[in-house]
Backbone as a printed PyTorch tensor [residue, N CA C, xyz], in Angstrom:
tensor([[[ 66.6210,  93.4990,  93.7240],
         [ 66.5760,  92.5220,  94.7920],
         [ 67.9690,  91.9060,  94.9230]],

        [[ 68.5380,  91.9780,  96.1280],
         [ 69.8630,  91.4020,  96.3020],
         [ 69.7510,  89.9160,  96.6550]],

        [[ 70.8970,  89.2430,  96.7210],
         [ 70.9080,  87.7910,  96.9090],
         [ 70.2690,  87.3690,  98.2290]],

        [[ 70.4720,  88.1500,  99.3010],
         [ 69.8610,  87.7880, 100.5820],
         [ 68.3420,  87.8710, 100.4990]],

        [[ 67.8320,  88.8930,  99.8320],
         [ 66.3820,  89.0100,  99.6690],
         [ 65.8440,  87.8490,  98.8360]],

        [[ 66.6030,  87.4450,  97.8170],
         [ 66.1750,  86.3400,  96.9690],
         [ 66.0960,  85.0420,  97.7720]],

        [[ 67.0870,  84.7800,  98.6100],
         [ 67.0830,  83.5460,  99.4090],
         [ 65.8650,  83.4840, 100.3230]],

        [[ 65.4230,  84.6490, 100.8300],
         [ 64.2670,  84.6950, 101.7290],
         [ 62.9530,  84.8000, 100.9600]],

        [[ 63.0500,  85.0710,  99.6890],
         [ 61.8860,  85.3510,  98.8730],
         [ 61.0530,  84.1070,  98.5780]],

        [[ 59.7870,  84.3220,  98.4000],
         [ 58.8890,  83.2460,  97.9770],
         [ 59.2460,  82.7700,  96.5740]],

        [[ 59.8320,  83.6680,  95.7510],
         [ 60.1630,  83.3120,  94.3740],
         [ 61.1120,  82.1300,  94.2860]],

        [[ 62.0640,  82.0280,  95.2200],
         [ 63.0190,  80.9300,  95.1570],
         [ 62.3610,  79.6030,  95.5040]],

        [[ 61.1890,  79.6560,  96.0980],
         [ 60.4750,  78.4160,  96.3720],
         [ 59.6820,  77.9740,  95.1430]],

        [[ 59.6950,  78.7830,  94.0980],
         [ 58.9950,  78.4460,  92.8580],
         [ 59.7190,  77.3680,  92.0790]],

        [[ 59.1470,  77.0330,  90.9400],
         [ 59.7290,  76.0010,  90.0960],
         [ 60.1470,  76.5880,  88.7520]],

        [[ 60.9910,  75.8380,  88.0730],
         [ 61.4580,  76.1820,  86.7410],
         [ 61.2370,  74.9670,  85.8590]],

        [[ 60.6550,  75.1790,  84.6790],
         [ 60.4380,  74.0700,  83.7480],
         [ 61.7360,  73.8300,  82.9940]],

        [[ 62.3150,  72.6430,  83.2020],
         [ 63.5970,  72.3300,  82.5760],
         [ 63.4880,  71.0840,  81.7040]],

        [[ 64.3650,  71.0180,  80.7260],
         [ 64.4850,  69.8320,  79.8770],
         [ 65.5100,  68.8780,  80.4590]],

        [[ 66.4890,  69.4170,  81.1880],
         [ 67.5090,  68.5750,  81.7920],
         [ 68.7120,  69.3710,  82.2400]],

        [[ 69.6980,  68.6540,  82.7550],
         [ 70.9350,  69.2620,  83.2250],
         [ 72.1140,  68.3990,  82.7740]],

        [[ 73.2700,  69.0160,  82.7230],
         [ 74.5120,  68.3000,  82.4440],
         [ 75.5340,  68.7640,  83.4720]],

        [[ 76.0910,  67.8160,  84.1990],
         [ 77.1420,  68.1170,  85.1690],
         [ 78.4940,  68.1040,  84.4680]],

        [[ 79.3830,  68.9560,  84.9060],
         [ 80.7820,  68.9590,  84.4680],
         [ 80.9570,  69.1000,  82.9600]],

        [[ 80.2010,  69.9980,  82.3490],
         [ 80.3330,  70.2710,  80.9200],
         [ 81.5720,  71.1360,  80.6780]],

        [[ 82.2550,  70.8600,  79.5790],
         [ 83.3860,  71.6980,  79.1780],
         [ 83.1550,  72.3070,  77.7920]],

        [[ 81.9410,  72.1610,  77.2600],
         [ 81.6430,  72.6730,  75.9180],
         [ 80.6120,  73.8070,  75.9190]],

        [[ 80.0720,  74.1620,  77.0730],
         [ 79.0210,  75.1680,  77.1490],
         [ 79.4900,  76.4790,  77.7630]],

        [[ 80.7760,  76.7430,  77.6850],
         [ 81.3560,  77.9480,  78.2480],
         [ 82.7030,  77.6190,  78.8490]],

        [[ 83.4080,  78.6520,  79.3360],
         [ 84.7570,  78.4290,  79.8520],
         [ 84.7790,  77.6600,  81.1710]],

        [[ 85.7400,  76.7770,  81.3000],
         [ 85.9160,  76.0170,  82.5330],
         [ 84.9360,  74.8660,  82.6640]],

        [[ 84.8360,  74.3740,  83.8770],
         [ 83.9090,  73.2780,  84.1880],
         [ 82.5810,  73.8930,  84.5830]],

        [[ 81.5020,  73.4280,  83.9420],
         [ 80.2240,  74.0830,  84.0820],
         [ 79.1000,  73.1100,  84.4310]],

        [[ 78.0940,  73.6430,  85.0560],
         [ 76.8070,  72.9770,  85.2180],
         [ 75.9080,  73.6040,  84.1690]],

        [[ 75.3900,  72.7940,  83.2580],
         [ 74.5170,  73.3210,  82.1980],
         [ 73.0700,  72.9880,  82.5180]],

        [[ 72.2510,  74.0130,  82.4910],
         [ 70.8270,  73.9080,  82.7840],
         [ 70.0620,  74.2150,  81.5070]],

        [[ 69.3070,  73.2350,  81.0340],
         [ 68.5400,  73.3760,  79.7900],
         [ 67.0810,  73.6040,  80.1360]],

        [[ 66.5940,  74.8000,  79.8470],
         [ 65.1940,  75.1180,  80.1160],
         [ 64.3110,  74.5640,  78.9990]],

        [[ 63.0410,  74.4070,  79.3110],
         [ 62.0760,  73.8570,  78.3720],
         [ 61.2580,  74.9810,  77.7550]],

        [[ 61.1350,  74.9670,  76.4350],
         [ 60.3240,  75.9260,  75.7100],
         [ 61.1720,  76.8830,  74.8970]],

        [[ 60.8790,  76.9440,  73.5940],
         [ 61.6180,  77.8330,  72.7130],
         [ 60.7450,  78.2530,  71.5380]],

        [[ 60.6350,  79.5530,  71.2930],
         [ 59.8230,  80.0270,  70.1800],
         [ 60.5700,  80.0610,  68.8430]],

        [[ 61.8750,  79.8170,  68.8340],
         [ 62.6820,  80.0160,  67.6270],
         [ 62.6140,  78.8650,  66.6260]],

        [[ 62.5980,  77.6250,  67.1060],
         [ 62.5400,  76.4370,  66.2410],
         [ 63.5510,  76.5000,  65.0990]],

        [[ 64.8100,  76.7190,  65.4470],
         [ 65.8750,  76.8400,  64.4390],
         [ 66.0890,  75.5110,  63.7150]],

        [[ 66.1540,  75.5730,  62.3980],
         [ 66.4480,  74.3860,  61.6050],
         [ 67.8350,  73.8770,  61.9880]],

        [[ 67.9270,  72.5810,  62.2880],
         [ 69.1980,  71.9760,  62.6650],
         [ 69.5290,  72.0910,  64.1510]],

        [[ 68.6260,  72.6180,  64.9410],
         [ 68.8310,  72.7540,  66.3840],
         [ 69.2280,  71.4040,  66.9820]],

        [[ 70.2120,  71.4050,  67.8880],
         [ 70.6040,  70.1390,  68.5070],
         [ 69.7560,  69.8040,  69.7310]],

        [[ 68.7930,  70.6470,  70.0810],
         [ 67.8920,  70.3800,  71.2060],
         [ 66.4220,  70.5710,  70.8310]],

        [[ 65.9520,  69.9870,  69.7300],
         [ 64.5560,  70.2270,  69.3480],
         [ 63.5500,  69.7100,  70.3840]],

        [[ 63.9620,  68.7810,  71.2170],
         [ 63.0710,  68.2810,  72.2670],
         [ 62.7570,  69.3540,  73.3050]],

        [[ 63.4800,  70.4640,  73.2870],
         [ 63.2400,  71.5460,  74.2470],
         [ 62.2740,  72.6070,  73.7160]],

        [[ 61.7980,  72.4710,  72.4980],
         [ 60.9450,  73.5050,  71.9050],
         [ 59.5910,  73.6350,  72.5820]],

        [[ 58.9320,  72.5270,  72.8630],
         [ 57.5860,  72.5680,  73.4240],
         [ 57.6000,  73.1350,  74.8430]],

        [[ 56.7100,  74.0740,  75.1000],
         [ 56.5940,  74.6310,  76.4450],
         [ 55.8650,  73.6670,  77.3870]],

        [[ 55.2820,  72.6190,  76.8310],
         [ 54.5760,  71.6320,  77.6420],
         [ 55.4590,  70.4560,  78.0490]],

        [[ 56.6320,  70.3370,  77.4550],
         [ 57.5120,  69.2110,  77.7680],
         [ 58.3070,  69.4520,  79.0360]],

        [[ 59.2860,  68.5970,  79.2690],
         [ 60.1860,  68.7450,  80.4020],
         [ 59.5260,  68.4680,  81.7270]],

        [[ 60.1320,  68.9990,  82.7600],
         [ 59.6280,  68.8000,  84.1200],
         [ 59.8310,  70.0570,  84.9350]],

        [[ 58.9810,  70.2510,  85.9160],
         [ 59.1390,  71.3750,  86.8270],
         [ 60.0690,  70.9500,  87.9610]],

        [[ 61.0870,  71.7830,  88.2100],
         [ 62.0280,  71.5190,  89.3140],
         [ 62.0560,  72.7410,  90.2210]],

        [[ 62.0430,  72.5340,  91.5200],
         [ 62.1440,  73.6640,  92.4430],
         [ 63.4680,  74.4160,  92.2520]],

        [[ 63.3890,  75.7330,  92.1980],
         [ 64.5910,  76.5510,  92.0490],
         [ 65.5940,  76.2870,  93.1690]],

        [[ 65.0950,  76.1540,  94.3680],
         [ 65.9890,  75.9150,  95.5120],
         [ 66.7420,  74.5970,  95.3380]],

        [[ 66.0890,  73.5630,  94.8120],
         [ 66.7620,  72.2740,  94.5880],
         [ 67.8400,  72.4030,  93.5130]],

        [[ 67.5450,  73.1530,  92.4550],
         [ 68.5390,  73.3620,  91.3910],
         [ 69.7470,  74.1020,  91.9730]],

        [[ 69.4950,  75.1510,  92.7360],
         [ 70.5620,  75.9170,  93.3700],
         [ 71.4220,  75.0110,  94.2480]],

        [[ 70.7950,  74.2310,  95.0990],
         [ 71.5310,  73.3500,  96.0090],
         [ 72.3450,  72.3030,  95.2520]],

        [[ 71.8010,  71.7820,  94.1660],
         [ 72.5240,  70.8080,  93.3490],
         [ 73.7870,  71.4410,  92.7520]],

        [[ 73.6580,  72.6630,  92.2940],
         [ 74.7930,  73.3420,  91.6730],
         [ 75.8840,  73.6420,  92.6960]],

        [[ 75.5180,  74.2420,  93.8180],
         [ 76.5550,  74.6490,  94.7760],
         [ 77.1910,  73.4620,  95.4880]],

        [[ 76.6070,  72.2850,  95.3650],
         [ 77.2030,  71.0920,  95.9710],
         [ 78.4690,  70.6380,  95.2430]],

        [[ 78.7070,  71.1580,  94.0400],
         [ 79.8730,  70.7620,  93.2530],
         [ 80.9760,  71.8150,  93.4050]],

        [[ 82.0120,  71.5250,  94.1830],
         [ 83.0580,  72.5180,  94.4310],
         [ 84.0030,  72.7390,  93.2420]],

        [[ 83.8990,  71.9230,  92.2050],
         [ 84.8050,  72.0400,  91.0630],
         [ 84.3060,  72.9790,  89.9700]],

        [[ 83.0940,  73.4510,  90.0900],
         [ 82.5090,  74.2730,  89.0260],
         [ 83.1370,  75.6650,  88.9380]],

        [[ 83.3120,  76.1130,  87.6880],
         [ 83.7100,  77.4890,  87.4100],
         [ 82.4870,  78.3580,  87.1410]],

        [[ 81.4330,  77.7260,  86.6170],
         [ 80.2630,  78.5010,  86.2720],
         [ 79.0760,  77.6470,  85.9080]],

        [[ 78.0060,  78.3430,  85.5480],
         [ 76.7340,  77.7250,  85.1850],
         [ 76.3160,  78.2760,  83.8370]],

        [[ 75.7770,  77.4140,  83.0020],
         [ 75.2840,  77.8110,  81.6840],
         [ 73.7840,  77.6190,  81.6290]],

        [[ 73.0840,  78.6650,  81.2030],
         [ 71.6460,  78.6020,  80.9560],
         [ 71.4720,  78.4340,  79.4530]],

        [[ 70.8490,  77.3390,  79.0600],
         [ 70.6400,  77.0530,  77.6480],
         [ 69.2260,  76.5250,  77.4900]],

        [[ 68.9610,  75.9090,  76.3830],
         [ 67.5880,  75.4550,  76.2310],
         [ 67.3440,  74.6600,  74.9980]],

        [[ 66.1480,  74.9830,  74.7250],
         [ 65.1040,  75.9660,  74.8880],
         [ 65.6650,  77.4020,  74.8260]],

        [[ 64.8110,  78.3140,  75.2490],
         [ 65.1600,  79.7430,  75.2460],
         [ 65.1540,  80.2780,  76.6750]],

        [[ 66.3380,  80.5370,  77.2450],
         [ 66.4050,  81.0430,  78.6100],
         [ 65.6220,  82.3360,  78.8400]],

        [[ 65.5330,  83.2030,  77.8510],
         [ 64.8350,  84.4700,  78.0720],
         [ 63.3200,  84.3010,  78.1610]],

        [[ 62.8140,  83.1130,  77.8680],
         [ 61.4000,  82.8130,  78.1400],
         [ 61.1850,  82.5010,  79.6210]],

        [[ 62.2710,  82.3950,  80.3690],
         [ 62.2490,  82.1150,  81.8130],
         [ 63.1390,  83.1320,  82.5350]],

        [[ 63.1830,  84.3470,  82.0160],
         [ 64.1720,  85.3350,  82.4520],
         [ 64.1290,  85.6330,  83.9460]],

        [[ 62.9550,  85.8400,  84.5150],
         [ 62.9020,  86.2280,  85.9240],
         [ 63.4320,  85.1170,  86.8270]],

        [[ 63.0060,  83.8980,  86.5940],
         [ 63.4530,  82.7900,  87.4500],
         [ 64.9500,  82.5260,  87.2770]],

        [[ 65.4510,  82.6310,  86.0520],
         [ 66.8870,  82.4460,  85.8430],
         [ 67.6820,  83.6090,  86.4410]],

        [[ 67.1100,  84.8000,  86.4420],
         [ 67.7470,  85.9280,  87.1190],
         [ 67.8950,  85.6300,  88.6070]],

        [[ 66.8120,  85.1630,  89.2390],
         [ 66.8620,  84.8540,  90.6740],
         [ 67.9490,  83.8240,  90.9650]],

        [[ 67.9790,  82.7660,  90.1740],
         [ 68.9770,  81.7130,  90.3400],
         [ 70.3770,  82.2500,  90.0550]],

        [[ 70.5250,  82.9750,  88.9640],
         [ 71.8220,  83.5170,  88.5820],
         [ 72.3910,  84.4910,  89.6050]],

        [[ 71.5400,  85.3240,  90.1840],
         [ 72.0110,  86.2880,  91.1900],
         [ 72.6110,  85.5660,  92.3860]],

        [[ 71.9690,  84.5050,  92.8190],
         [ 72.4960,  83.7290,  93.9470],
         [ 73.7850,  83.0110,  93.5760]],

        [[ 73.8240,  82.4470,  92.3940],
         [ 75.0100,  81.7000,  91.9670],
         [ 76.2210,  82.6100,  91.8170]],

        [[ 76.0170,  83.8020,  91.3260],
         [ 77.1380,  84.7400,  91.1910],
         [ 77.6980,  85.1190,  92.5540]],

        [[ 76.8460,  85.1670,  93.5670],
         [ 77.3200,  85.4640,  94.9300],
         [ 78.2550,  84.3800,  95.4440]],

        [[ 78.1580,  83.1790,  94.8960],
         [ 79.0370,  82.0810,  95.3240],
         [ 80.3340,  82.0750,  94.5150]],

        [[ 80.4820,  83.0030,  93.5740],
         [ 81.6920,  83.0850,  92.7770],
         [ 81.6000,  82.4110,  91.4170]],

        [[ 80.4450,  81.8640,  91.0820],
         [ 80.2730,  81.2140,  89.7800],
         [ 79.9180,  82.2550,  88.7220]],

        [[ 80.4040,  82.0470,  87.5120],
         [ 80.0320,  82.9300,  86.4070],
         [ 78.8570,  82.3250,  85.6470]],

        [[ 78.1780,  83.1570,  84.8860],
         [ 76.9690,  82.7400,  84.1660],
         [ 77.1490,  82.9710,  82.6700]],

        [[ 76.9040,  81.9220,  81.8980],
         [ 76.8300,  82.0010,  80.4360],
         [ 75.3760,  81.7400,  80.0700]],

        [[ 74.8190,  82.5810,  79.2090],
         [ 73.4440,  82.3970,  78.7650],
         [ 73.4130,  82.3230,  77.2440]],

        [[ 72.7870,  81.2700,  76.7460],
         [ 72.5690,  81.1090,  75.3020],
         [ 71.1950,  81.6610,  74.9660]],

        [[ 71.0700,  82.2880,  73.8000],
         [ 69.7770,  82.8040,  73.3680],
         [ 69.6880,  82.8530,  71.8500]],

        [[ 68.4920,  82.6790,  71.3410],
         [ 68.2380,  82.8560,  69.9180],
         [ 68.0150,  84.3160,  69.5480]],

        [[ 67.8350,  85.1610,  70.5510],
         [ 67.7040,  86.5970,  70.3230],
         [ 69.0970,  87.2090,  70.1790]],

        [[ 69.1710,  88.3640,  69.5630],
         [ 70.4330,  89.0960,  69.5490],
         [ 70.4830,  90.0000,  70.7790]],

        [[ 71.6700,  90.4090,  71.1320],
         [ 71.8530,  91.3450,  72.2420],
         [ 71.0290,  92.6080,  72.0030]],

        [[ 71.0600,  93.0920,  70.7730],
         [ 70.3210,  94.3070,  70.4330],
         [ 68.8140,  94.1110,  70.6250]],

        [[ 68.2850,  92.9560,  70.2430],
         [ 66.8640,  92.6750,  70.4490],
         [ 66.5270,  92.6390,  71.9400]],

        [[ 67.3700,  91.9900,  72.7190],
         [ 67.1150,  91.8760,  74.1560],
         [ 67.1150,  93.2300,  74.8400]],

        [[ 68.0680,  94.0880,  74.4740],
         [ 68.1300,  95.3990,  75.1230],
         [ 67.0000,  96.3140,  74.6440]],

        [[ 66.5810,  96.1460,  73.4090],
         [ 65.4850,  96.9720,  72.8750],
         [ 64.1300,  96.5140,  73.4160]],

        [[ 63.9110,  95.1990,  73.4800],
         [ 62.6110,  94.6510,  73.8730],
         [ 62.4550,  94.4580,  75.3770]],

        [[ 63.5620,  94.5410,  76.1130],
         [ 63.5060,  94.2950,  77.5510],
         [ 62.6430,  95.2940,  78.2830]],

        [[ 61.8530,  94.7810,  79.2330],
         [ 61.0220,  95.6310,  80.0690],
         [ 60.7910,  94.9400,  81.4080]],

        [[ 60.0990,  95.6050,  82.3100],
         [ 59.8620,  95.0290,  83.6360],
         [ 59.0580,  93.7470,  83.5790]],

        [[ 58.1900,  93.6320,  82.6010],
         [ 57.3390,  92.4430,  82.5130],
         [ 58.1150,  91.2080,  82.0510]],

        [[ 58.9750,  91.3450,  81.0190],
         [ 59.6740,  90.1560,  80.5190],
         [ 61.0120,  89.9180,  81.2150]],

        [[ 61.5240,  90.8720,  81.9650],
         [ 62.7220,  90.7270,  82.7980],
         [ 63.9950,  90.4080,  82.0160]],

        [[ 64.0330,  90.7570,  80.7350],
         [ 65.2410,  90.5070,  79.9460],
         [ 66.4490,  91.2080,  80.5630]],

        [[ 66.2670,  92.4450,  80.9920],
         [ 67.3650,  93.1990,  81.5930],
         [ 67.8800,  92.5670,  82.8750]],

        [[ 66.9850,  91.9950,  83.6500],
         [ 67.4000,  91.3120,  84.8830],
         [ 68.3280,  90.1470,  84.5570]],

        [[ 67.9210,  89.3000,  83.6110],
         [ 68.7610,  88.1580,  83.2740],
         [ 70.0820,  88.6240,  82.6710]],

        [[ 70.0540,  89.6420,  81.8380],
         [ 71.3060,  90.1770,  81.3010],
         [ 72.2140,  90.6800,  82.4260]],

        [[ 71.6350,  91.2350,  83.4660],
         [ 72.4410,  91.8190,  84.5520],
         [ 73.2540,  90.7800,  85.3180]],

        [[ 72.8610,  89.5120,  85.2630],
         [ 73.6280,  88.4580,  85.9540],
         [ 74.3890,  87.5690,  84.9730]],

        [[ 74.3170,  87.8930,  83.6980],
         [ 75.0040,  87.1110,  82.6710],
         [ 76.3790,  87.7050,  82.4110]],

        [[ 77.3990,  86.8570,  82.4550],
         [ 78.7570,  87.2980,  82.1540],
         [ 79.0350,  87.2110,  80.6560]],

        [[ 78.6620,  86.0850,  80.0580],
         [ 78.8630,  85.8830,  78.6220],
         [ 77.5240,  85.4910,  78.0070]],

        [[ 77.1580,  86.1880,  76.9390],
         [ 75.9410,  85.8780,  76.1990],
         [ 76.3370,  85.3020,  74.8470]],

        [[ 75.8010,  84.1340,  74.5370],
         [ 75.9450,  83.5700,  73.1920],
         [ 74.6390,  83.9030,  72.4950]],

        [[ 74.6890,  84.8710,  71.5660],
         [ 73.4440,  85.3720,  70.9920],
         [ 73.2520,  84.9580,  69.5430]],

        [[ 72.0030,  84.9990,  69.1260],
         [ 71.6340,  84.7130,  67.7420],
         [ 71.1340,  83.2940,  67.5450]],

        [[ 70.2100,  83.1780,  66.6270],
         [ 69.6500,  81.8700,  66.2890],
         [ 70.7210,  80.9940,  65.6540]],

        [[ 70.6190,  79.6940,  65.8730],
         [ 71.4770,  78.7680,  65.1370],
         [ 71.0350,  78.7980,  63.6810]],

        [[ 71.9880,  78.9830,  62.7750],
         [ 71.6900,  79.0080,  61.3400],
         [ 72.4490,  77.8630,  60.6800]],

        [[ 71.6970,  76.8940,  60.2060],
         [ 72.2780,  75.6820,  59.6260],
         [ 73.2460,  76.0030,  58.5010]],

        [[ 72.9300,  76.9950,  57.6700],
         [ 73.8060,  77.3370,  56.5510],
         [ 75.1250,  77.9750,  57.0080]],

        [[ 75.2020,  78.3940,  58.2700],
         [ 76.4330,  78.9620,  58.8320],
         [ 77.0490,  78.0510,  59.9000]],

        [[ 76.6340,  76.8050,  59.9210],
         [ 77.1470,  75.8380,  60.8940],
         [ 78.6600,  75.7270,  60.7600]],

        [[ 79.3330,  75.7540,  61.9240],
         [ 80.7950,  75.6660,  61.9410],
         [ 81.2080,  74.9920,  63.2420]],

        [[ 81.6300,  73.7450,  63.1480],
         [ 81.9800,  72.9660,  64.3350],
         [ 83.3140,  73.3720,  64.9540]],

        [[ 84.0480,  74.2640,  64.2990],
         [ 85.3340,  74.7060,  64.8430],
         [ 85.1920,  75.9060,  65.7810]],

        [[ 84.0240,  76.4820,  65.8720],
         [ 83.8170,  77.6660,  66.6990],
         [ 83.7470,  77.3110,  68.1820]],

        [[ 84.2760,  78.1850,  68.9990],
         [ 84.2550,  78.0090,  70.4350],
         [ 82.8650,  78.3060,  70.9990]],

        [[ 82.2640,  77.3420,  71.6640],
         [ 81.0150,  77.4970,  72.4090],
         [ 79.7940,  77.9130,  71.5960]],

        [[ 79.8170,  77.7520,  70.2890],
         [ 78.6460,  78.1120,  69.4680],
         [ 78.6090,  77.2410,  68.2370]],

        [[ 77.4630,  77.1940,  67.6020],
         [ 77.2710,  76.2800,  66.4910],
         [ 77.3130,  76.8870,  65.1090]],

        [[ 77.0470,  78.1960,  65.0050],
         [ 77.0530,  78.8240,  63.6840],
         [ 77.7530,  80.1770,  63.7560]],

        [[ 78.3360,  80.5660,  62.6360],
         [ 79.2050,  81.7420,  62.6010],
         [ 78.4830,  83.0720,  62.8230]],

        [[ 77.1760,  83.1050,  62.7170],
         [ 76.4340,  84.3340,  63.0050],
         [ 76.3130,  84.6010,  64.4990]],

        [[ 76.5170,  83.5770,  65.3080],
         [ 76.3850,  83.7260,  66.7560],
         [ 77.6330,  84.3990,  67.3290]],

        [[ 77.4180,  85.2050,  68.3740],
         [ 78.5150,  85.9560,  68.9780],
         [ 78.6880,  85.5850,  70.4430]],

        [[ 79.9120,  85.6670,  70.9230],
         [ 80.2250,  85.5460,  72.3420],
         [ 80.3970,  86.9670,  72.8660]],

        [[ 79.4600,  87.4070,  73.6850],
         [ 79.4080,  88.8040,  74.1070],
         [ 79.7510,  88.9360,  75.5860]],

        [[ 80.6500,  89.8520,  75.8810],
         [ 80.9830,  90.2090,  77.2590],
         [ 79.8790,  91.1690,  77.7180]],

        [[ 78.9190,  90.6460,  78.4800],
         [ 77.7440,  91.4440,  78.8260],
         [ 78.0730,  92.6270,  79.7350]],

        [[ 78.8300,  92.4520,  80.8320],
         [ 79.1220,  93.6360,  81.6540],
         [ 79.8260,  94.7450,  80.8630]],

        [[ 80.7940,  94.3830,  80.0280],
         [ 81.4980,  95.3930,  79.2310],
         [ 80.5610,  96.0380,  78.2090]],

        [[ 79.6700,  95.2450,  77.6360],
         [ 78.7120,  95.7690,  76.6570],
         [ 77.7290,  96.7280,  77.2990]],

        [[ 77.2450,  96.3850,  78.4710],
         [ 76.2990,  97.2680,  79.1650],
         [ 76.9740,  98.5930,  79.5290]],

        [[ 78.2180,  98.5080,  79.9430],
         [ 78.9640,  99.7230,  80.2990],
         [ 79.2280, 100.5810,  79.0640]],

        [[ 79.5950,  99.9420,  77.9430],
         [ 79.9270, 100.6720,  76.7170],
         [ 78.6980, 101.1140,  75.9310]],

        [[ 77.5510, 100.5000,  76.1980],
         [ 76.3490, 100.8250,  75.4450],
         [ 76.3550, 100.2490,  74.0410]],

        [[ 77.2170,  99.2810,  73.8080],
         [ 77.2940,  98.5960,  72.5150],
         [ 77.9300,  97.2270,  72.7350]],

        [[ 77.8330,  96.3590,  71.7610],
         [ 78.3540,  95.0120,  71.8950],
         [ 79.8740,  95.0250,  71.9990]],

        [[ 80.3560,  94.3550,  73.0220],
         [ 81.7800,  94.1090,  73.2120],
         [ 81.9480,  92.5930,  73.2080]],

        [[ 82.6990,  92.0850,  72.2670],
         [ 82.8820,  90.6410,  72.1590],
         [ 83.7670,  90.1160,  73.2760]],

        [[ 83.4270,  88.9170,  73.7510],
         [ 84.2110,  88.2510,  74.7920],
         [ 85.4160,  87.6020,  74.1520]],

        [[ 86.5210,  87.7450,  74.7920],
         [ 87.7640,  87.1110,  74.3280],
         [ 88.2890,  86.2470,  75.4580]],

        [[ 88.6170,  84.9810,  75.1280],
         [ 89.1130,  84.0890,  76.1830],
         [ 90.6020,  84.2410,  76.3770]]])
């Protein structure tokens, strides 16, 4: 589905359960970003800095079209970050949003507790993991591990997590690390 079909689609009139948003973030990826925190996470990582996002019953439902309009209203943004909670629990809706945002020139960073290898192995038409990966420029993968916590790392909390260049990885058929 291309961006024009998405704009006309009933799916964009749907809602997304979110925990919140942060405007003008400089810590959730390169440049100035709009960070979107989805609600619901199955990982429950010890030491998580967003434990309030774990419950799938928390947060609020926001129309996708309203989120899109809020984001594109900011001309200073370099990109959008999908975080959480677990973005891949909302893969199809974030794919729809991400596809439209990329058409406006914004890049997409997606955080996940899954590894790239898990996402590519487990992805199917039903869970839409591949769709969300297809609009993601940089993937921060892996669960936060308290014993590997490192506050000096760029855009991640623990040393087991990787910054992955998703388009290059998909082309190479293996993980290619992102370099700034």
